[in-house]
N, C-alpha and C positions, 0 to 999 in steps of 0.2 A: 518571498516573505515567510518568516518562521511561523509555524502554527503551534499552538499550545494545547496540550491534552489536559483537560480538567482532571481526569482520573489520575493520570501520571503525576500531575502537579500535587494532588492531594496525597498521593503515596510518598512522594519525596518530602513533603512538609511533615508528614507523620514520622518518617524516618529521622528527620532532624529533631523533631520534638521529643522522640523517645531517647535519642542520644543525650540531649540536654537534661532530660528528666533523670536519667541514670547518673549522669555526672553530679547533678544537684543532690540526689539522694545519697550518693556516696559521701559527700561532704557534710550533709546534715546529720548523718549517723554518728559523726564524731563530736557533735555538739549536744549540750544539755537542752532539754525542751524550752527552757526560758532564756537561753543565750541570745542576747540582742543581735548577734552576728547572723542569726537565721534569716531575719528580714533582709539584711544586706545581701546574703547569698541568693535569696529568691529574686532580688532585683538583678543581680549579676547574670543569672541564668535565664532571664527572659530572652526570647529569640533575637530581638533587635540589638539588645545590649551585648550579648555574648558574641554575635556575629560581627558587630562593629569592632569589638576588642580583638577577636580572632583575625580579622582582616588587617589589623594593625600589627599584631604579633607574628604573622606569617613571614614577615621580613627577617625574623630572627632565626629561621630554620630554612633548610633546603632539602628537597627530595633528590636523592642520588642513587646511582647504581654502582658508581666507582668513587671511592672516598679516599681522602688524604689522611684523615685522623688515625686510621689503623697503622699507617706508616710511622707516625710519631704523634703522640697526643697533643704536643704543643705546636705542631706545624700549622701554619696559617696560610693557606693557599686555596687553589681552585679544586673543587670536587665537581663531578659531572653526572648528569642524568642522561644516560644513553641506553634506551631500551633495546632489546635484542633485535627487534625489527629494523632498527637503524644501523645495525652492524653487518659487515660483509660476512658471508658464509665461508668458513675455513674447514680444513680436514682435521683439525685438532680440536680438543675440548676447550670451550671458552664461553664467555657470556652470551655469545650468539646462539648457543645451544638451548637457552632457556625457553625460547618461544614466547608466546604472548602471556602465558601463565607464570609470571615471576613476581617476586615481592620487591618493591622498591624500598629503599632505606631512607632515613632522614638524619641530617646532622645539624648541629647548631645548639641553641639554648634549650637545654632539657626541659625548662619550665614551659616551653611552648609546644611540647610534643602532643598535647591534647588537640592542637589544631590539625596535626597530621592524622591523628586517630579519627577526627571528624571527616577529613577528606578521604580516608580509606573506607568509609561506609559504602556499602554496595547496594545498588538497586538494579534488579534485573541483570545481574552479572557484570555491571559496570560500576566502577568506583566514582564517588563524587569528584575526585581529582580528574578523572577522565572526562566527566561531563563538564567540569569547569574549563578544561583546556579546549573542549569542543564548543564552548560558549552556548551550552544547552539552554534553550528558551524555557523549557519546563522547570529546570532547576532555578533559573532566575526568578520565575514567578513564584516558586516555592520559598525562596529566600525572603522575599519582601513584596508587598503590594506596590511599593515605590520602585518602578522599573529602573530609574536612574541610580537609586541606591543599590539595587541588586547587581546591576552591571558594574558598579564600582567595586563591590565585594568580590565578584567573579574575577575581575581584572587583577585584584590583589592576590586572590588565591592562586590564580594561574601562574604567578611568578614563582611558585614553589619549586618548579623544576628548572628554573633559570639560574646560571652561575651568579654568585654574589660578587659584585665588583668586577674588575678587569681580570682576565686570565693571568694567573701568576703561580709560580712555584714558591719554595721557601727553603731557607738554609737547612732546616731540619728534615726536609723531604728528600727522598731518594732521587738521584739524577744519574744518568749514565750517557756516555757518548757512544752512539751506534755508528759503526763505519758504513759510509755510503759510497766511498771511492776506493781506488786501489793503492793510494799512497798514504800509509799511516803517519807520515811526517807532515802531511798537508792538513792544517786545521780546518780547511773548508770541506774536507772529505768526511765530516762527521755530522750526525744529526743528534741534537741533545734531546733525550727522552726523559720524561718525568712520570714514571709508572705510578698508577693508583691502585688501591685495593679493590678488587672486584667483589664488593660486599654482597650484591644480590646472588652471585654465583656461590660465594662462600656460604651463604645461608641455605641455598639449595643442597649443597654438599652436606652441611650439618644435619638438615632434616632427613636426608636420605640415609646417612649413617645411623642416626638415632633410630630411625624406623627399622633398619636392618639389625640393629643390636637389641632394641628393647620393646618393639611392638609385640602384641600378643600373637600376631600371625608369625613373626620371626621366631618367637619362643616355641610355638607349636611345631614349626618346621625343623628346628634344631632337635626337639624331642623325638620327632619322627625319624630323623636321621640317626639319632642315637639308638632308636629301637629297630633300625633296619627297615622302616616302613617308607612308603612312597609319599611325597608331598609335592603339590603343584608349585609351591613357592620355593625358589632356590635359597640355599643357606649361603650367606655372604660373610666372609671374615675380613678384617682389616688389621693385619699384623703390623706391629711397630707403629701404631697410630699415635701421633703426638698431639697434645692439646696446647694451643697458644692462648694465654689469658690476655685480653685487651681491656684496659680501663681500670684494672685493680678492683678496689671496692666500689667504684662508681662506673660501671660499664656503660651507663646511660650517657656519660660524657663523650663516649666514642660515637655511638649512633643508637638509633632505636632498635634495629635488628640485633645489634651486639648486646643490648640490654635484655632482649628476649632470650638470647642464648646464655645469659648470665656471664657474658664475657668469654665464653668458650668458643674457640675457633679450631677446627680440626685440620691437621696437616698430614696428608698421606705420606707414607714412607717413600723416599726417592733416593734410596741408597743403592750403590752398586752391589751385586751379589758378593757374598763373602766366600771365598774359595777355602774349603776345608780339606786339606791334604791328609789322606789316610794312607799309611804305608800298606801297600798291597803285598800280602804274604802268600806263598804257596800253601796249598792244603796238605799239610804234613801232620802225621800222628793221628789221623782219623780215617775211618773206613768208609765214610759217606760224605757226599757233597752237602747234605741237607742240614746238619747242625749249624754250620756257619750261615748258610742261606736263610735259615729260620730266624736268625738273630737280627736280620736287617729290619730297620724301623718300619719301612713301607710294607714289608711282608707281614710283620706282626699286625699292623693296622688293617691290612686287607683281610687277613684271616679272621680277625676279631669282628669286622663288619659282616663278612660272609656268614660266620657262625651265628651272629645275632639275628641276621635276616632269616636263616633257615630255622632257627629256634621258634620263630613266630608261626611256623607251619603254614606258610603262604599257600594260597590256592594253586592248584596244579593247572596252570594255564601258560600260554605263550609269554605273557609279560613276565611272569615269575622266572621262567627258564632264561629269558633274555637278561634279566637283572643278575641272576646267579652266574651265568656264563660271562657277564661283563667283569665280575670280580675275579673269576678264575682266569680269564684272559689277562687281567692286570697282573695276577700272580705269575703267569707264564712270561709276561714281559719282564718282570723283575728277575725271573730265573735266567732268561736269555741275557739280560744285562749283566747279571752276576757272572754268568759263564764267559761273556765277552771280556770282562775285566780280568779274569784269570787267564784267558787266552793271550792277553797282552804281555804276560810275563815272558822272560827269556825261554825259548824252547828248551826242553830237557829237564825241567824242574820235577816232572812226574817220575823221573828215573832215579831220584834220590832214594837211598835206603829207608829214609824216614817216611816215605809216601806209601801209605797202605791202601790207597784207593783201588777199586776193581779195575780190570783192564778196560772196560767200557768207559768208566769215569775218566781214566787217564787219557783215553783216545778222544773223548769229548772235550776235555779241558786243555789238553796239550797235544793237539794232533801232529804238529811238526816234530816235537820231541819223540813221540811214539813212533812216527814214521822213520826217523833217523835210527832209533834203537832197533826197530824191526829190520832195517836194511843191514845193520851191522850183525845182528844175530841170525839173520836168515829166516826169522819167523814171519808168518803172514799177519796182516792187520786184522783186527776184529771186523766182522761183517754185520753184526747185529747191534751196533752202537745205538742207532736211533730207537729201536724197539726197547732196548734195555733202559736207556735214559728216560724215555717216555713212561715206561712202566714204573720206574723208580719214583718219578714225579707223581704219578697217579696214586701209588701206594702211600707216599708221604702226605698227600692232600687228604686221602681217606683217614689217615692216622690223626691229622689235625682236627677233623670234623667228627670222628667216631665217638667222642665223649662230649655230649650224651647222645648224639644222633646215630642212627643205624646206617652204616656205610658198608656196601658189599660190592659184588662183581659189576652190577649195572653202573654204579657210580665210577668204579675203577675204569671201566671201558670207555665211559664218556670223557673223563679227564684225559685219558691217554689219547683219545681221538682228537681232542682239542689241541694238545701240545704237539702231537705229530703233524697236524695240519699247519700249525704256525711255524714249526721248524722247517717243513718242506717248502713253505712259502718263502722263507728267508734263504733257503738253499737256492731257490730259483733266482733270487736277487743277488746271489754270490756272497751272502753273509757267512755261510758255513760251507766248508769243503773239507771232507775227511774220507 
């Protein structure tokens, strides 16, 4: 036997009363004090009158998690209410990832959306819709002193999540044949699918992206990144984000959540990477590796961020040193990648008359070409290539940071130690052999 909590019943009745009062006041504000419609509105928003009308109008809308309307606004077919708890777990992102904390949507007659707003009211973390589906006894008592009348309303409201009419697709809906057998010529080897728009998932994506782009916390994190300061919150970017407008000037005709988004639905970029071919040219007419290396976009970015961080005069502690060295190691990675690209050229390019690099640079970037030239000339190969390349890198980095920061021997020795350690590690893996 169901038990009724008098206190809980009173709280639910107060929740309903406040909702109706707010709706009434919103409509009365638009009328003159002596407008005869005011008395009519007062009657409409008495609890019994409004609930009876809402129970009748609930048939004009449907709570959904997967909707047909976003596929085509004129499509007339089945939409579904399928909470994430009812979906199988998969290893890919989908509606099953939403958990219990998701927002259901509603489709149908926009004039009846106030009924859904009523059922979305929450008491102790549970919506009235959840209580209706559970046939909650306290809610029934809060709706009406007439238990039969209350149960009638609850039964009507509970139909909100049920499909309207028989399950059906539509000529304007998307359909696709999914192969289930091995014979593409066999019509029986296909299953006809009618995909629906995962509106609850789309809303979560929208909320997440909006928060990452415009929340005060996200703005503060971006500023801290710009200043080279630490932030607990990560900075997330969404390149090539597309916005799909649904519903035109009347987004409410698509769904309630679509109306809350003003018709905006985000589409993440799903493009294949664009290969940008750049003619790789030997280092000719220059006496150093570093002018071309410095022009690389990633190198410029890393130097800028490292310089901005050091200009803040961060505290001299382990965390500061680790952050600084992370930038330097990224620059070393770029240097080794740059070197590997030049090593992919045909051996011997460094022996051209136009190549003015030092013997260590030539040996570093064109080891096979230098070895062949040495064999022909009878000259020995350089033996200090690693020390000279590491020293040149350390000198270059000091030069990048010297204005306005004081850079001297301690910094030089530290940068040289970092790049030597990384080169030797790659030597052990067979990446470099000279």
